[in-house]
PyMOL Python script that loads the backbone (N, CA, C, O; Angstrom):
from pymol import cmd

cmd.read_pdbstr("""\
ATOM      1  N   MET A   1       9.725  -4.390 -12.952  1.00  0.00           N
ATOM      2  CA  MET A   1       8.448  -4.316 -12.619  1.00  0.00           C
ATOM      3  C   MET A   1       7.422  -4.501 -13.616  1.00  0.00           C
ATOM      4  O   MET A   1       7.534  -4.166 -14.796  1.00  0.00           O
ATOM      5  N   THR A   2       6.173  -5.182 -12.958  1.00  0.00           N
ATOM      6  CA  THR A   2       5.365  -4.615 -14.790  1.00  0.00           C
ATOM      7  C   THR A   2       4.354  -4.188 -13.930  1.00  0.00           C
ATOM      8  O   THR A   2       4.603  -3.972 -12.744  1.00  0.00           O
ATOM      9  N   ASP A   3       2.926  -4.002 -14.531  1.00  0.00           N
ATOM     10  CA  ASP A   3       2.811  -2.739 -14.622  1.00  0.00           C
ATOM     11  C   ASP A   3       1.708  -3.684 -13.556  1.00  0.00           C
ATOM     12  O   ASP A   3       1.941  -3.493 -12.362  1.00  0.00           O
ATOM     13  N   LEU A   4       1.183  -4.130 -13.694  1.00  0.00           N
ATOM     14  CA  LEU A   4       0.380  -4.860 -12.099  1.00  0.00           C
ATOM     15  C   LEU A   4       1.349  -4.708 -10.858  1.00  0.00           C
ATOM     16  O   LEU A   4       1.060  -3.949  -9.932  1.00  0.00           O
ATOM     17  N   GLU A   5       2.739  -5.605 -10.875  1.00  0.00           N
ATOM     18  CA  GLU A   5       3.456  -4.939  -9.689  1.00  0.00           C
ATOM     19  C   GLU A   5       3.272  -3.760  -9.227  1.00  0.00           C
ATOM     20  O   GLU A   5       3.349  -3.594  -8.010  1.00  0.00           O
ATOM     21  N   LEU A   6       3.000  -2.720 -10.051  1.00  0.00           N
ATOM     22  CA  LEU A   6       3.622  -1.728  -9.717  1.00  0.00           C
ATOM     23  C   LEU A   6       2.809  -0.932  -9.366  1.00  0.00           C
ATOM     24  O   LEU A   6       3.223   0.034  -8.724  1.00  0.00           O
ATOM     25  N   VAL A   7       1.426  -1.039  -9.643  1.00  0.00           N
ATOM     26  CA  VAL A   7       0.361  -1.085  -9.440  1.00  0.00           C
ATOM     27  C   VAL A   7      -0.142  -0.594  -7.816  1.00  0.00           C
ATOM     28  O   VAL A   7      -0.573   0.339  -7.139  1.00  0.00           O
ATOM     29  N   ALA A   8       0.382  -2.321  -7.809  1.00  0.00           N
ATOM     30  CA  ALA A   8       0.259  -3.062  -5.869  1.00  0.00           C
ATOM     31  C   ALA A   8       1.063  -1.975  -4.951  1.00  0.00           C
ATOM     32  O   ALA A   8       0.804  -1.392  -3.898  1.00  0.00           O
ATOM     33  N   VAL A   9       2.065  -1.986  -5.779  1.00  0.00           N
ATOM     34  CA  VAL A   9       3.517  -0.917  -4.416  1.00  0.00           C
ATOM     35  C   VAL A   9       2.903   0.091  -4.382  1.00  0.00           C
ATOM     36  O   VAL A   9       2.831   0.666  -3.296  1.00  0.00           O
ATOM     37  N   GLN A  10       2.096   0.797  -5.814  1.00  0.00           N
ATOM     38  CA  GLN A  10       1.408   1.930  -5.069  1.00  0.00           C
ATOM     39  C   GLN A  10       0.329   1.821  -4.261  1.00  0.00           C
ATOM     40  O   GLN A  10       0.390   2.704  -3.405  1.00  0.00           O
ATOM     41  N   ALA A  11      -0.711   1.085  -4.129  1.00  0.00           N
ATOM     42  CA  ALA A  11      -1.473   0.806  -3.127  1.00  0.00           C
ATOM     43  C   ALA A  11      -0.922   0.744  -2.225  1.00  0.00           C
ATOM     44  O   ALA A  11      -0.986   1.679  -1.427  1.00  0.00           O
ATOM     45  N   TYR A  12      -0.051  -0.516  -1.926  1.00  0.00           N
ATOM     46  CA  TYR A  12       0.802  -0.469  -0.347  1.00  0.00           C
ATOM     47  C   TYR A  12       0.963   0.087   0.442  1.00  0.00           C
ATOM     48  O   TYR A  12       0.777   0.037   1.658  1.00  0.00           O
ATOM     49  N   VAL A  13       1.775   1.379  -1.003  1.00  0.00           N
ATOM     50  CA  VAL A  13       2.547   2.261   0.039  1.00  0.00           C
ATOM     51  C   VAL A  13       2.118   3.699   0.262  1.00  0.00           C
ATOM     52  O   VAL A  13       2.776   4.599   0.784  1.00  0.00           O
ATOM     53  N   ARG A  14       0.801   3.748  -0.267  1.00  0.00           N
ATOM     54  CA  ARG A  14      -0.372   4.416   0.193  1.00  0.00           C
ATOM     55  C   ARG A  14      -1.376   4.449   0.506  1.00  0.00           C
ATOM     56  O   ARG A  14      -2.173   5.375   0.353  1.00  0.00           O
ATOM     57  N   LEU A  15      -1.649   2.746   1.354  1.00  0.00           N
ATOM     58  CA  LEU A  15      -2.340   2.463   1.981  1.00  0.00           C
ATOM     59  C   LEU A  15      -1.345   2.503   3.557  1.00  0.00           C
ATOM     60  O   LEU A  15      -1.951   2.688   4.613  1.00  0.00           O
ATOM     61  N   MET A  16       0.538   2.271   3.560  1.00  0.00           N
ATOM     62  CA  MET A  16       0.848   2.675   4.796  1.00  0.00           C
ATOM     63  C   MET A  16       0.797   3.820   5.262  1.00  0.00           C
ATOM     64  O   MET A  16       0.727   4.038   6.472  1.00  0.00           O
ATOM     65  N   LYS A  17       0.837   5.157   3.930  1.00  0.00           N
ATOM     66  CA  LYS A  17       0.512   5.983   4.677  1.00  0.00           C
ATOM     67  C   LYS A  17      -0.357   6.234   5.767  1.00  0.00           C
ATOM     68  O   LYS A  17      -0.294   6.709   6.901  1.00  0.00           O
ATOM     69  N   GLY A  18      -1.265   5.695   4.933  1.00  0.00           N
ATOM     70  CA  GLY A  18      -2.666   6.135   5.833  1.00  0.00           C
ATOM     71  C   GLY A  18      -2.596   5.552   6.545  1.00  0.00           C
ATOM     72  O   GLY A  18      -3.302   6.085   7.401  1.00  0.00           O
ATOM     73  N   VAL A  19      -2.156   4.558   7.003  1.00  0.00           N
ATOM     74  CA  VAL A  19      -2.226   3.923   8.033  1.00  0.00           C
ATOM     75  C   VAL A  19      -1.165   4.603   9.173  1.00  0.00           C
ATOM     76  O   VAL A  19      -1.274   4.362  10.375  1.00  0.00           O
ATOM     77  N   ARG A  20      -0.538   5.137   8.829  1.00  0.00           N
ATOM     78  CA  ARG A  20       0.551   6.421   9.809  1.00  0.00           C
ATOM     79  C   ARG A  20      -0.270   7.185  10.139  1.00  0.00           C
ATOM     80  O   ARG A  20      -0.311   7.395  11.352  1.00  0.00           O
ATOM     81  N   ALA A  21      -1.590   8.174   8.984  1.00  0.00           N
ATOM     82  CA  ALA A  21      -2.111   9.396   9.491  1.00  0.00           C
ATOM     83  C   ALA A  21      -2.483   9.368  10.252  1.00  0.00           C
ATOM     84  O   ALA A  21      -2.358   9.953  11.327  1.00  0.00           O
ATOM     85  N   THR A  22      -3.661   7.893   9.455  1.00  0.00           N
ATOM     86  CA  THR A  22      -4.620   7.523  10.963  1.00  0.00           C
ATOM     87  C   THR A  22      -4.212   7.026  12.087  1.00  0.00           C
ATOM     88  O   THR A  22      -5.109   6.997  12.930  1.00  0.00           O
ATOM     89  N   LEU A  23      -2.936   6.512  12.526  1.00  0.00           N
ATOM     90  CA  LEU A  23      -2.929   6.536  13.914  1.00  0.00           C
ATOM     91  C   LEU A  23      -2.195   6.584  14.636  1.00  0.00           C
ATOM     92  O   LEU A  23      -1.814   5.955  15.624  1.00  0.00           O
ATOM     93  N   ASP A  24      -1.664   8.494  13.401  1.00  0.00           N
ATOM     94  CA  ASP A  24      -1.389   9.921  14.353  1.00  0.00           C
ATOM     95  C   ASP A  24      -2.310  10.425  14.533  1.00  0.00           C
ATOM     96  O   ASP A  24      -2.133  11.237  15.442  1.00  0.00           O
ATOM     97  N   ASP A  25      -3.418  10.440  14.136  1.00  0.00           N
ATOM     98  CA  ASP A  25      -4.332  11.141  14.515  1.00  0.00           C
ATOM     99  C   ASP A  25      -5.591  10.722  15.964  1.00  0.00           C
ATOM    100  O   ASP A  25      -6.591  10.025  16.142  1.00  0.00           O
ATOM    101  N   THR A  26      -4.793  11.589  16.651  1.00  0.00           N
ATOM    102  CA  THR A  26      -5.498  10.980  18.301  1.00  0.00           C
ATOM    103  C   THR A  26      -6.868  12.019  18.409  1.00  0.00           C
ATOM    104  O   THR A  26      -7.336  12.313  19.509  1.00  0.00           O
ATOM    105  N   SER A  27      -7.222  12.335  17.620  1.00  0.00           N
ATOM    106  CA  SER A  27      -8.308  13.370  17.757  1.00  0.00           C
ATOM    107  C   SER A  27      -9.946  12.277  17.432  1.00  0.00           C
ATOM    108  O   SER A  27     -11.019  12.396  18.023  1.00  0.00           O
ATOM    109  N   HIS A  28      -9.504  11.037  16.041  1.00  0.00           N
ATOM    110  CA  HIS A  28     -10.415   9.904  15.618  1.00  0.00           C
ATOM    111  C   HIS A  28      -9.724   8.499  16.289  1.00  0.00           C
ATOM    112  O   HIS A  28      -9.828   7.515  15.556  1.00  0.00           O
ATOM    113  N   PRO A  29      -9.019   8.276  17.610  1.00  0.00           N
ATOM    114  CA  PRO A  29      -8.805   7.135  17.219  1.00  0.00           C
ATOM    115  C   PRO A  29      -9.792   5.787  17.094  1.00  0.00           C
ATOM    116  O   PRO A  29      -9.415   4.831  16.417  1.00  0.00           O
ATOM    117  N   ALA A  30     -11.001   5.771  17.749  1.00  0.00           N
ATOM    118  CA  ALA A  30     -11.657   5.324  16.770  1.00  0.00           C
ATOM    119  C   ALA A  30     -12.383   4.447  16.050  1.00  0.00           C
ATOM    120  O   ALA A  30     -12.902   3.339  15.914  1.00  0.00           O
ATOM    121  N   GLY A  31     -12.019   6.086  15.463  1.00  0.00           N
ATOM    122  CA  GLY A  31     -12.351   5.799  13.752  1.00  0.00           C
ATOM    123  C   GLY A  31     -11.297   5.180  12.879  1.00  0.00           C
ATOM    124  O   GLY A  31     -11.523   4.569  11.835  1.00  0.00           O
ATOM    125  N   ALA A  32     -10.199   5.389  13.383  1.00  0.00           N
ATOM    126  CA  ALA A  32      -9.363   4.670  12.178  1.00  0.00           C
ATOM    127  C   ALA A  32      -9.944   3.380  11.425  1.00  0.00           C
ATOM    128  O   ALA A  32     -10.160   3.361  10.214  1.00  0.00           O
ATOM    129  N   PRO A  33     -10.169   2.303  12.296  1.00  0.00           N
ATOM    130  CA  PRO A  33     -10.353   0.995  11.753  1.00  0.00           C
ATOM    131  C   PRO A  33     -11.259   1.412   9.680  1.00  0.00           C
ATOM    132  O   PRO A  33     -10.985   1.244   8.491  1.00  0.00           O
ATOM    133  N   PRO A  34     -12.670   2.160  10.810  1.00  0.00           N
ATOM    134  CA  PRO A  34     -13.584   2.815   9.471  1.00  0.00           C
ATOM    135  C   PRO A  34     -12.762   3.755   7.878  1.00  0.00           C
ATOM    136  O   PRO A  34     -12.939   4.134   6.720  1.00  0.00           O
ATOM    137  N   LEU A  35     -12.106   3.701   8.681  1.00  0.00           N
ATOM    138  CA  LEU A  35     -10.913   4.543   7.794  1.00  0.00           C
ATOM    139  C   LEU A  35     -10.411   3.993   6.755  1.00  0.00           C
ATOM    140  O   LEU A  35     -10.412   4.205   5.542  1.00  0.00           O
ATOM    141  N   LEU A  36      -9.834   2.990   7.706  1.00  0.00           N
ATOM    142  CA  LEU A  36      -8.961   1.918   6.259  1.00  0.00           C
ATOM    143  C   LEU A  36      -9.708   0.954   5.987  1.00  0.00           C
ATOM    144  O   LEU A  36      -9.302  -0.205   6.068  1.00  0.00           O
ATOM    145  N   HIS A  37     -11.041   1.295   5.582  1.00  0.00           N
ATOM    146  CA  HIS A  37     -11.426  -0.214   5.119  1.00  0.00           C
ATOM    147  C   HIS A  37     -11.545   0.288   3.709  1.00  0.00           C
ATOM    148  O   HIS A  37     -12.734   0.605   3.657  1.00  0.00           O
ATOM    149  N   GLU A  38     -10.979   0.570   2.444  1.00  0.00           N
ATOM    150  CA  GLU A  38     -10.801   1.161   1.693  1.00  0.00           C
ATOM    151  C   GLU A  38      -9.868   0.590   1.032  1.00  0.00           C
ATOM    152  O   GLU A  38      -9.767  -0.327   0.217  1.00  0.00           O
ATOM    153  N   PRO A  39      -8.563   2.041   2.065  1.00  0.00           N
ATOM    154  CA  PRO A  39      -7.502   1.712   1.302  1.00  0.00           C
ATOM    155  C   PRO A  39      -6.888  -0.161   1.368  1.00  0.00           C
ATOM    156  O   PRO A  39      -6.168  -0.786   0.589  1.00  0.00           O
ATOM    157  N   MET A  40      -7.479  -0.513   2.476  1.00  0.00           N
ATOM    158  CA  MET A  40      -7.090  -2.421   2.325  1.00  0.00           C
ATOM    159  C   MET A  40      -7.969  -2.636   1.690  1.00  0.00           C
ATOM    160  O   MET A  40      -7.271  -3.650   1.655  1.00  0.00           O
ATOM    161  N   ALA A  41      -8.997  -2.791   0.991  1.00  0.00           N
ATOM    162  CA  ALA A  41      -9.064  -3.180   0.198  1.00  0.00           C
ATOM    163  C   ALA A  41      -8.794  -2.894  -1.677  1.00  0.00           C
ATOM    164  O   ALA A  41      -8.816  -3.580  -2.700  1.00  0.00           O
ATOM    165  N   GLU A  42      -8.589  -1.700  -1.362  1.00  0.00           N
ATOM    166  CA  GLU A  42      -7.762  -1.423  -2.471  1.00  0.00           C
ATOM    167  C   GLU A  42      -6.358  -2.345  -2.949  1.00  0.00           C
ATOM    168  O   GLU A  42      -6.103  -2.882  -4.027  1.00  0.00           O
ATOM    169  N   THR A  43      -5.732  -2.293  -1.917  1.00  0.00           N
ATOM    170  CA  THR A  43      -3.952  -3.149  -1.993  1.00  0.00           C
ATOM    171  C   THR A  43      -4.531  -4.922  -1.947  1.00  0.00           C
ATOM    172  O   THR A  43      -3.752  -5.834  -2.227  1.00  0.00           O
ATOM    173  N   ASP A  44      -5.692  -5.126  -1.633  1.00  0.00           N
ATOM    174  CA  ASP A  44      -5.628  -6.326  -1.585  1.00  0.00           C
ATOM    175  C   ASP A  44      -6.454  -7.201  -3.100  1.00  0.00           C
ATOM    176  O   ASP A  44      -6.328  -8.273  -3.692  1.00  0.00           O
ATOM    177  N   ARG A  45      -7.091  -6.273  -3.174  1.00  0.00           N
ATOM    178  CA  ARG A  45      -6.981  -5.962  -4.753  1.00  0.00           C
ATOM    179  C   ARG A  45      -6.323  -5.985  -6.385  1.00  0.00           C
ATOM    180  O   ARG A  45      -6.653  -6.388  -7.501  1.00  0.00           O
ATOM    181  N   ALA A  46      -4.941  -5.124  -5.584  1.00  0.00           N
ATOM    182  CA  ALA A  46      -3.878  -4.990  -7.108  1.00  0.00           C
ATOM    183  C   ALA A  46      -2.881  -6.177  -5.978  1.00  0.00           C
ATOM    184  O   ALA A  46      -1.823  -6.443  -6.548  1.00  0.00           O
ATOM    185  N   LEU A  47      -2.953  -6.646  -5.070  1.00  0.00           N
ATOM    186  CA  LEU A  47      -1.918  -7.415  -4.340  1.00  0.00           C
ATOM    187  C   LEU A  47      -2.325  -8.989  -5.168  1.00  0.00           C
ATOM    188  O   LEU A  47      -1.346  -9.730  -5.252  1.00  0.00           O
ATOM    189  N   ARG A  48      -3.410  -9.459  -5.666  1.00  0.00           N
ATOM    190  CA  ARG A  48      -3.809 -10.252  -5.896  1.00  0.00           C
ATOM    191  C   ARG A  48      -4.196 -10.393  -7.742  1.00  0.00           C
ATOM    192  O   ARG A  48      -4.386 -11.440  -8.361  1.00  0.00           O
ATOM    193  N   ALA A  49      -4.234  -8.482  -8.474  1.00  0.00           N
ATOM    194  CA  ALA A  49      -4.276  -8.701  -9.520  1.00  0.00           C
ATOM    195  C   ALA A  49      -2.738  -9.167  -9.494  1.00  0.00           C
ATOM    196  O   ALA A  49      -2.525 -10.028 -10.347  1.00  0.00           O
ATOM    197  N   ALA A  50      -1.896  -8.904  -8.923  1.00  0.00           N
ATOM    198  CA  ALA A  50      -0.527  -8.505  -9.811  1.00  0.00           C
ATOM    199  C   ALA A  50       0.463 -10.390  -8.976  1.00  0.00           C
ATOM    200  O   ALA A  50       1.664 -10.608  -8.815  1.00  0.00           O
ATOM    201  N   GLY A  51      -0.388 -11.020  -8.768  1.00  0.00           N
ATOM    202  CA  GLY A  51      -0.241 -11.946  -8.242  1.00  0.00           C
ATOM    203  C   GLY A  51       1.196 -12.308  -6.746  1.00  0.00           C
ATOM    204  O   GLY A  51       2.119 -13.119  -6.652  1.00  0.00           O
ATOM    205  N   LEU A  52       0.782 -11.454  -6.053  1.00  0.00           N
ATOM    206  CA  LEU A  52       1.500 -10.590  -4.608  1.00  0.00           C
ATOM    207  C   LEU A  52       0.594 -11.627  -3.360  1.00  0.00           C
ATOM    208  O   LEU A  52       1.229 -12.053  -2.395  1.00  0.00           O
ATOM    209  N   ALA A  53      -0.582 -11.882  -3.482  1.00  0.00           N
ATOM    210  CA  ALA A  53      -0.912 -12.267  -2.383  1.00  0.00           C
ATOM    211  C   ALA A  53      -0.599 -12.873  -1.784  1.00  0.00           C
ATOM    212  O   ALA A  53      -0.135 -13.835  -2.397  1.00  0.00           O
ATOM    213  N   GLY A  54      -0.506 -13.008  -0.504  1.00  0.00           N
ATOM    214  CA  GLY A  54       0.845 -14.720   0.141  1.00  0.00           C
ATOM    215  C   GLY A  54       2.278 -14.037  -0.523  1.00  0.00           C
ATOM    216  O   GLY A  54       2.690 -13.578   0.543  1.00  0.00           O
ATOM    217  N   ASN A  55       2.944 -13.786  -1.152  1.00  0.00           N
ATOM    218  CA  ASN A  55       3.699 -13.277  -1.368  1.00  0.00           C
ATOM    219  C   ASN A  55       4.732 -11.547  -0.752  1.00  0.00           C
ATOM    220  O   ASN A  55       5.344 -10.694  -1.394  1.00  0.00           O
ATOM    221  N   GLU A  56       4.541 -11.669   0.271  1.00  0.00           N
ATOM    222  CA  GLU A  56       5.479 -10.995   1.175  1.00  0.00           C
ATOM    223  C   GLU A  56       6.945 -10.489   0.428  1.00  0.00           C
ATOM    224  O   GLU A  56       7.075  -9.619  -0.433  1.00  0.00           O
ATOM    225  N   ARG A  57       7.668 -11.078   0.867  1.00  0.00           N
ATOM    226  CA  ARG A  57       8.796 -11.297   0.080  1.00  0.00           C
ATOM    227  C   ARG A  57       9.327 -10.325  -1.228  1.00  0.00           C
ATOM    228  O   ARG A  57      10.179  -9.515  -1.593  1.00  0.00           O
ATOM    229  N   ARG A  58       8.105 -11.093  -1.626  1.00  0.00           N
ATOM    230  CA  ARG A  58       8.842  -9.999  -3.818  1.00  0.00           C
ATOM    231  C   ARG A  58       7.634  -9.132  -3.288  1.00  0.00           C
ATOM    232  O   ARG A  58       7.750  -8.275  -4.164  1.00  0.00           O
ATOM    233  N   LEU A  59       6.871  -8.813  -2.754  1.00  0.00           N
ATOM    234  CA  LEU A  59       5.761  -7.531  -2.381  1.00  0.00           C
ATOM    235  C   LEU A  59       7.097  -6.265  -2.359  1.00  0.00           C
ATOM    236  O   LEU A  59       7.503  -5.407  -3.143  1.00  0.00           O
ATOM    237  N   PHE A  60       7.556  -6.880  -0.595  1.00  0.00           N
ATOM    238  CA  PHE A  60       8.336  -5.903   0.100  1.00  0.00           C
ATOM    239  C   PHE A  60       9.987  -5.909  -0.469  1.00  0.00           C
ATOM    240  O   PHE A  60      10.871  -5.666   0.353  1.00  0.00           O
ATOM    241  N   GLN A  61      10.308  -6.167  -1.753  1.00  0.00           N
ATOM    242  CA  GLN A  61      11.372  -6.351  -2.652  1.00  0.00           C
ATOM    243  C   GLN A  61      10.771  -4.988  -3.250  1.00  0.00           C
ATOM    244  O   GLN A  61      10.999  -3.802  -3.014  1.00  0.00           O
ATOM    245  N   LEU A  62       9.977  -5.608  -4.055  1.00  0.00           N
ATOM    246  CA  LEU A  62       9.460  -4.318  -4.883  1.00  0.00           C
ATOM    247  C   LEU A  62       9.178  -2.959  -4.760  1.00  0.00           C
ATOM    248  O   LEU A  62       9.264  -2.129  -5.665  1.00  0.00           O
ATOM    249  N   VAL A  63       8.808  -2.745  -3.504  1.00  0.00           N
ATOM    250  CA  VAL A  63       8.856  -1.980  -2.325  1.00  0.00           C
ATOM    251  C   VAL A  63       9.771  -1.390  -2.381  1.00  0.00           C
ATOM    252  O   VAL A  63       9.749  -0.342  -3.026  1.00  0.00           O
ATOM    253  N   ALA A  64      10.863  -1.785  -1.781  1.00  0.00           N
ATOM    254  CA  ALA A  64      12.385  -1.528  -1.887  1.00  0.00           C
ATOM    255  C   ALA A  64      13.124  -0.941  -2.550  1.00  0.00           C
ATOM    256  O   ALA A  64      13.934  -0.057  -2.270  1.00  0.00           O
ATOM    257  N   ASP A  65      12.771  -1.598  -3.810  1.00  0.00           N
ATOM    258  CA  ASP A  65      13.243  -1.298  -5.041  1.00  0.00           C
ATOM    259  C   ASP A  65      12.359  -0.119  -5.936  1.00  0.00           C
ATOM    260  O   ASP A  65      13.021   0.521  -6.753  1.00  0.00           O
ATOM    261  N   ALA A  66      11.293   0.108  -5.847  1.00  0.00           N
ATOM    262  CA  ALA A  66      11.047   1.483  -6.265  1.00  0.00           C
ATOM    263  C   ALA A  66      11.205   2.762  -4.837  1.00  0.00           C
ATOM    264  O   ALA A  66      11.207   3.977  -5.039  1.00  0.00           O
ATOM    265  N   MET A  67      11.282   2.348  -3.955  1.00  0.00           N
ATOM    266  CA  MET A  67      11.350   3.474  -3.240  1.00  0.00           C
ATOM    267  C   MET A  67      12.524   3.786  -2.976  1.00  0.00           C
ATOM    268  O   MET A  67      12.652   4.812  -2.308  1.00  0.00           O
ATOM    269  N   ALA A  68      14.170   2.818  -3.513  1.00  0.00           N
ATOM    270  CA  ALA A  68      15.187   3.215  -3.548  1.00  0.00           C
ATOM    271  C   ALA A  68      15.272   4.229  -5.001  1.00  0.00           C
ATOM    272  O   ALA A  68      15.828   5.312  -5.185  1.00  0.00           O
ATOM    273  N   GLY A  69      14.537   3.434  -5.823  1.00  0.00           N
ATOM    274  CA  GLY A  69      14.833   4.445  -7.174  1.00  0.00           C
ATOM    275  C   GLY A  69      13.377   5.278  -7.477  1.00  0.00           C
ATOM    276  O   GLY A  69      13.001   5.299  -8.649  1.00  0.00           O
ATOM    277  N   ASP A  70      12.673   5.863  -6.601  1.00  0.00           N
ATOM    278  CA  ASP A  70      11.864   6.577  -6.457  1.00  0.00           C
ATOM    279  C   ASP A  70      10.384   6.140  -7.129  1.00  0.00           C
ATOM    280  O   ASP A  70       9.376   6.754  -6.780  1.00  0.00           O
ATOM    281  N   GLY A  71      10.333   5.430  -7.767  1.00  0.00           N
ATOM    282  CA  GLY A  71       9.663   4.645  -8.606  1.00  0.00           C
ATOM    283  C   GLY A  71       8.514   4.960  -8.174  1.00  0.00           C
ATOM    284  O   GLY A  71       7.696   5.340  -9.011  1.00  0.00           O
ATOM    285  N   VAL A  72       8.186   4.906  -7.005  1.00  0.00           N
ATOM    286  CA  VAL A  72       6.543   4.772  -6.974  1.00  0.00           C
ATOM    287  C   VAL A  72       6.000   6.164  -6.461  1.00  0.00           C
ATOM    288  O   VAL A  72       6.138   6.513  -5.288  1.00  0.00           O
ATOM    289  N   ARG A  73       5.566   6.697  -7.121  1.00  0.00           N
ATOM    290  CA  ARG A  73       4.410   8.134  -7.513  1.00  0.00           C
ATOM    291  C   ARG A  73       3.563   7.911  -6.729  1.00  0.00           C
ATOM    292  O   ARG A  73       2.807   6.947  -6.603  1.00  0.00           O
ATOM    293  N   GLN A  74       3.732   9.220  -5.939  1.00  0.00           N
ATOM    294  CA  GLN A  74       3.005   9.204  -4.460  1.00  0.00           C
ATOM    295  C   GLN A  74       1.709   9.382  -4.801  1.00  0.00           C
ATOM    296  O   GLN A  74       0.830   8.965  -4.047  1.00  0.00           O
ATOM    297  N   GLY A  75       1.411  10.005  -5.943  1.00  0.00           N
ATOM    298  CA  GLY A  75      -0.001  10.074  -6.078  1.00  0.00           C
ATOM    299  C   GLY A  75      -0.935   9.483  -6.990  1.00  0.00           C
ATOM    300  O   GLY A  75      -2.009   9.921  -7.403  1.00  0.00           O
ATOM    301  N   ALA A  76      -0.280   8.306  -7.253  1.00  0.00           N
ATOM    302  CA  ALA A  76      -0.931   7.389  -8.418  1.00  0.00           C
ATOM    303  C   ALA A  76      -1.398   6.779  -7.462  1.00  0.00           C
ATOM    304  O   ALA A  76      -2.116   5.797  -7.647  1.00  0.00           O
TER     305      ALA A  76
END
""", "prot")
cmd.dss("prot")
cmd.show_as("cartoon", "prot")
cmd.util.cbc("prot")
cmd.orient("prot")
């Protein structure tokens, strides 16, 4: 996995965790979309930089590989 792919995978994993946390928070159901704007934009930028935009099969394989090998640093 290249450095750019790793950054994209990390951004994607953070986005998914953010989506889950935001949607699980029933105290602000109408506030979810604005809260996700920046993580979505960050992930889009990282995917484009890594050449993964529109290549979901490769992205999901990288995510699965990283999660299986614990290669995704959670705070990064």
